[in-house]
C-alpha positions in Angstrom: -22.2 -31.6 -14.5 -22.4 -33.7 -11.3 -22.6 -37.5 -11.2 -23.2 -40.0 -8.4 -21.0 -43.1 -8.3 -23.1 -46.0 -7.3 -22.3 -48.6 -4.6 -19.3 -46.9 -3.2 -17.8 -47.1 0.3 -18.0 -43.3 0.3 -21.7 -43.5 0.7 -22.8 -42.0 -2.7 -20.7 -38.8 -2.4 -21.3 -36.6 -5.3 -18.3 -35.3 -7.3 -17.5 -33.5 -10.5 -15.7 -36.1 -12.6 -13.3 -34.0 -14.7 -10.5 -36.5 -15.3 -10.9 -40.2 -16.0 -8.3 -42.9 -16.3 -8.9 -46.3 -18.0 -6.3 -49.1 -17.8 -6.0 -52.0 -20.2 -2.7 -53.3 -21.5 -3.4 -56.3 -23.8 -4.3 -58.1 -25.9 -5.0 -56.3 -29.2 -8.6 -57.7 -29.6 -9.4 -56.8 -26.0 -8.1 -53.3 -26.4 -10.3 -52.8 -29.5 -13.3 -54.3 -27.8 -12.7 -51.9 -24.8 -13.0 -48.8 -27.1 -16.8 -49.2 -27.3 -17.0 -49.1 -23.5 -14.9 -46.0 -23.5 -17.6 -44.5 -25.7 -20.1 -45.1 -22.9 -17.8 -43.2 -20.5 -17.6 -40.4 -23.0 -21.4 -40.3 -23.2 -21.8 -40.4 -19.3 -19.1 -37.8 -18.7 -19.1 -35.7 -21.9 -17.0 -32.9 -20.3 -14.4 -35.0 -18.7 -10.9 -35.7 -20.0 -10.6 -39.4 -20.8 -7.2 -41.1 -20.7 -6.2 -44.7 -21.5 -3.1 -46.5 -20.3 -2.3 -49.4 -22.7 0.5 -51.4 -24.2 3.0 -49.7 -26.3 2.3 -51.8 -29.4 -1.5 -51.1 -29.2 -1.3 -47.4 -28.4 -1.1 -46.2 -32.0 -4.5 -47.9 -32.8 -6.0 -46.6 -29.5 -5.1 -43.1 -30.6 -7.5 -43.5 -33.5 -10.4 -43.8 -31.0 -12.5 -40.6 -31.0 -13.5 -40.9 -27.4 -10.1 -40.6 -26.0 -8.2 -37.4 -25.2 -4.9 -39.1 -24.3 -3.3 -42.5 -24.7 -0.4 -43.3 -22.3 1.8 -46.1 -23.9 3.5 -48.5 -21.5 6.1 -51.2 -22.5 4.9 -53.6 -19.8 7.0 -56.5 -21.0 10.2 -54.4 -20.9 9.3 -53.6 -17.2 8.8 -57.2 -16.3 11.6 -58.9 -18.4 14.2 -56.1 -18.6 17.0 -55.1 -16.2 15.6 -54.5 -12.7 17.1 -50.9 -12.4 15.5 -49.9 -15.7 12.1 -51.4 -14.6 12.2 -49.6 -11.3 13.0 -46.3 -13.1 10.2 -46.9 -15.7 7.6 -47.9 -13.0 8.5 -44.8 -11.0 8.1 -42.6 -14.0 4.7 -44.2 -14.9 3.4 -43.7 -11.3 4.6 -40.1 -11.4 2.9 -39.5 -14.7 -0.3 -40.9 -13.6 -0.4 -39.1 -10.2 0.5 -35.8 -11.9 -2.7 -36.0 -14.0 -4.8 -35.8 -10.8 -7.5 -38.2 -12.0 -10.9 -38.2 -10.3 -11.9 -41.6 -11.4 -9.7 -44.6 -12.3 -11.0 -47.8 -13.8 -9.1 -51.0 -14.0 -10.4 -53.0 -17.0 -7.5 -55.5 -16.8 -7.5 -56.6 -13.2 -4.0 -57.9 -12.8 -2.2 -57.3 -9.5 0.0 -54.7 -11.0 -3.1 -52.9 -12.6 -4.9 -53.1 -9.3 -1.9 -51.4 -7.7 -1.6 -48.8 -10.4 -5.2 -47.9 -9.9 -4.6 -47.4 -6.2 -1.4 -45.4 -6.8 -3.2 -43.1 -9.3 -4.5 -41.2 -6.3 -8.0 -41.0 -7.9 -10.8 -40.2 -5.6 -12.9 -43.0 -7.0 -11.3 -46.4 -8.0 -13.2 -49.2 -9.7 -12.1 -52.5 -11.1 -13.2 -55.7 -12.9 -13.1 -58.6 -10.4 -12.1 -61.7 -12.4 -13.4 -65.1 -11.3 -10.0 -66.9 -11.6 -7.5 -64.2 -10.5 -6.5 -62.4 -7.3 -8.2 -59.1 -6.6 -6.6 -56.6 -4.3 -9.6 -55.1 -2.8 -7.7 -52.5 -0.8 -6.9 -50.8 -4.1 -10.5 -49.8 -4.7 -13.3 -47.8 -3.0 -16.1 -48.6 -5.5 -17.7 -52.0 -5.4 -16.1 -54.3 -8.2 -18.0 -55.4 -11.3 -17.9 -59.2 -11.2 -16.8 -61.1 -14.2 -19.5 -63.1 -16.0 -18.0 -65.8 -18.1 -21.3 -66.2 -20.1 -20.9 -62.7 -21.6 -19.0 -61.4 -24.6 -15.8 -59.6 -23.6 -17.1 -56.4 -25.1 -20.3 -56.6 -23.0 -18.3 -57.3 -19.9 -16.2 -54.1 -20.5 -19.5 -52.2 -21.0 -20.7 -53.4 -17.6 -17.6 -52.1 -16.0 -18.1 -48.8 -17.7 -21.7 -48.7 -16.6 -20.6 -49.5 -13.1 -18.6 -46.3 -13.0 -21.8 -44.3 -12.8 -24.0 -46.9 -11.1 -26.0 -47.1 -14.4 -28.1 -49.8 -16.0 -26.4 -52.6 -17.9 -26.1 -51.5 -21.5 -27.0 -53.4 -24.7 -23.9 -53.6 -26.8 -25.4 -55.5 -29.7 -25.3 -52.4 -31.9 -21.9 -50.8 -31.3 -21.0 -47.5 -32.7 -17.8 -46.8 -34.7 -15.0 -46.6 -32.2 -12.1 -46.1 -34.5 -11.8 -43.2 -37.0 -9.2 -43.5 -39.8 -7.5 -40.1 -40.7 -7.8 -39.2 -44.4 -4.1 -39.2 -44.9 -3.7 -42.8 -43.7 -6.7 -44.0 -45.7 -5.3 -42.2 -48.8 -1.8 -43.5 -48.3 -3.0 -47.1 -48.2 -5.4 -46.7 -51.2 -2.8 -44.9 -53.3 -0.1 -47.5 -52.6 -2.1 -50.7 -53.1 -5.3 -49.7 -55.0 -4.4 -46.6 -57.1 -6.9 -47.6 -60.0 -9.7 -49.0 -57.8 -11.7 -45.8 -56.9 -15.0 -47.2 -58.0 -14.4 -50.9 -57.2 -15.8 -52.7 -54.2 -13.1 -54.0 -51.9 -13.0 -57.2 -49.7 -10.4 -57.5 -47.0 -9.1 -60.9 -45.9 -7.0 -61.3 -42.8 -4.9 -64.5 -43.1 -2.7 -64.3 -40.0 -3.0 -65.4 -36.4 -0.4 -65.9 -33.7 -1.6 -69.4 -32.8 -1.5 -72.0 -35.7 -4.7 -73.8 -34.6 -6.5 -70.5 -35.4 -5.2 -70.2 -38.9 -7.5 -71.3 -41.7 -5.5 -73.1 -44.4 -3.9 -70.8 -46.9 -5.4 -72.7 -49.9 -8.9 -71.9 -48.5 -8.1 -68.2 -48.3 -6.8 -68.2 -51.8 -10.0 -69.9 -53.0 -12.3 -67.3 -51.5 -10.1 -64.5 -52.8 -10.3 -65.9 -56.3 -14.1 -66.4 -56.0 -14.6 -62.8 -54.9 -12.4 -61.5 -57.7 -14.1 -63.7 -60.4 -17.8 -63.8 -59.3 -18.2 -60.5 -57.4 -15.7 -58.6 -59.6 -14.4 -57.0 -56.5 -10.8 -56.2 -55.4 -9.3 -58.2 -52.6 -6.7 -57.2 -50.0 -4.8 -60.1 -48.4 -3.7 -58.7 -45.0 -1.2 -59.8 -42.4 0.5 -58.4 -39.4 4.1 -57.4 -39.1 5.6 -60.6 -37.8 7.8 -62.7 -40.2 5.4 -65.7 -39.6 2.4 -63.8 -40.7 4.1 -62.2 -43.7 5.2 -65.7 -44.7 1.6 -66.9 -44.6 0.6 -63.9 -46.8 3.3 -64.8 -49.3 2.0 -68.4 -49.3 -1.6 -67.2 -50.0 -0.3 -65.0 -52.7 1.4 -67.9 -54.6 -1.9 -69.8 -54.6 -3.9 -66.9 -56.1 -5.0 -67.1 -59.7 -6.5 -63.7 -60.1 -3.5 -61.5 -59.5 -5.3 -58.7 -61.5 -7.8 -58.2 -58.6 -6.0 -59.7 -55.5 -3.3 -57.7 -53.7 -1.1 -58.8 -50.8 -0.8 -56.1 -48.2 1.7 -57.4 -45.6 3.5 -55.9 -42.7 1.5 -52.7 -42.1 1.6 -50.9 -38.8 -1.7 -51.0 -36.9 -3.0 -47.6 -38.1 -2.3 -48.5 -41.7 -3.8 -51.9 -41.2 -6.9 -50.3 -39.9 -6.9 -48.0 -42.9 -6.8 -51.0 -45.2 -9.7 -52.7 -43.4 -11.6 -49.4 -43.5 -11.5 -49.4 -47.3 -13.4 -52.6 -47.4 -17.1 -53.4 -47.6 -16.5 -56.8 -46.0 -13.8 -58.3 -43.8 -13.1 -62.1 -43.5 -10.6 -63.0 -40.7 -9.2 -65.7 -38.6 -10.1 -65.5 -34.9 -7.4 -63.0 -34.0 -7.0 -59.4 -32.7 -7.3 -57.6 -36.1 -10.6 -59.3 -36.7 -12.2 -56.8 -34.2 -10.9 -53.8 -36.1 -13.7 -54.5 -38.7 -16.6 -54.0 -36.3 -14.9 -51.1 -34.7 -14.9 -49.4 -38.1 -18.4 -50.5 -39.0 -17.1 -53.0 -41.6 -19.3 -56.2 -41.7 -17.0 -58.9 -40.5 -17.0 -62.8 -40.8 -14.8 -64.5 -38.2 -13.5 -68.1 -38.6 -13.3 -69.9 -35.2 -11.9 -73.1 -33.9 -10.4 -73.2 -30.4 -11.7 -70.1 -28.7 -15.4 -69.4 -27.9 -17.4 -67.1 -30.2 -19.6 -66.4 -27.1 -16.7 -64.3 -25.8 -14.9 -63.1 -28.9 -17.2 -63.2 -31.9 -17.2 -60.1 -34.1 -20.0 -57.9 -32.8 -21.5 -55.4 -35.2 -24.3 -54.9 -37.7 -24.5 -57.9 -39.9 -21.4 -59.6 -38.5 -21.2 -63.4 -38.6 -18.9 -66.2 -37.5 -18.4 -69.9 -38.4 -16.9 -72.4 -36.0 -15.7 -76.0 -36.1 -13.7 -78.0 -33.6 -10.7 -78.0 -36.0 -10.3 -75.0 -38.2 -9.5 -77.2 -41.2 -13.1 -78.5 -41.0 -14.5 -75.1 -42.0 -15.3 -75.5 -45.7 -14.7 -73.0 -48.4 -18.2 -73.4 -49.7 -19.6 -72.6 -46.2 -17.6 -69.4 -45.9 -18.5 -68.3 -49.4 -22.2 -68.9 -48.7 -22.1 -66.8 -45.5 -20.1 -64.2 -47.4 -22.8 -64.1 -50.0 -25.5 -63.6 -47.5 -23.6 -60.8 -45.9 -23.0 -59.3 -49.4 -26.7 -59.4 -50.2 -27.5 -57.6 -47.0 -24.8 -55.0 -47.8 -26.3 -54.4 -51.1 -29.8 -54.1 -49.7 -28.6 -51.5 -47.2 -27.0 -49.3 -49.8 
């Protein structure tokens, strides 16, 4: 199949795009949001091999994306903060790996100087990048006109515009994203058998209580209150989820101490990313702080309620069918009753769609 790359300095030369490279290192939420745009690339170039370079910590989750053929994991921080001789060795190995793949099209979804240079050094015939409004852009690294950042858009929609720019296509509507993560049955079964061995027919609600920034953490007593409400009123099982850091696991333990309905509420702390996604995938509803794992819910098609304070929902709200968010200037101002009311509305919609 032949495609035309729009607005190139190569005057609309046609090429068979057989091998595509996408670049995005961090953060977790951004990488998850990117997966939907990679689905656009897969639809546009269905016969092409699609590879993603991403951070070593996020690569295991990216490998659950059905649109990708290959994920190349890079420890970017080790390269920048470690011994210089090791960094030079690792950078040289990465460049060799990328060039050996003989990519036809390379797309920089990150647009740092180093990712600009990596795009250039890929040797791809066509090279496209996102041009951020507040960062330097090494124009000599590219030969396709950049996609300009629009601060009014959701990050997922901005990624979609970059993917659309790869084929000179129309700006897509990303308001109804498709599932961009698929959980293998063995991971799903492992999580269920470990934490919910007797809950085959019971509805599950997942609650993510961690966040790397303290101002984005809803109080632990509030999370405990909604978990007890779900257990008592909805008669559903609740999974209290955290990341692997000691800080987040301590938050989970604090919530667990405040729980009254231990018969239906289970702490699930310290899972790796694929297992965390497996736990979220078991749920009919996810409630989460504004943090990277929040976006796993929409990527799995799980209705998600995000609790926001400092960051803008315009850019990072959960985007999916029936997803909602609540925002206050200070996260402590988000009331338990307000969250329970929105959860109830989402629950009613969920029941109506069954």
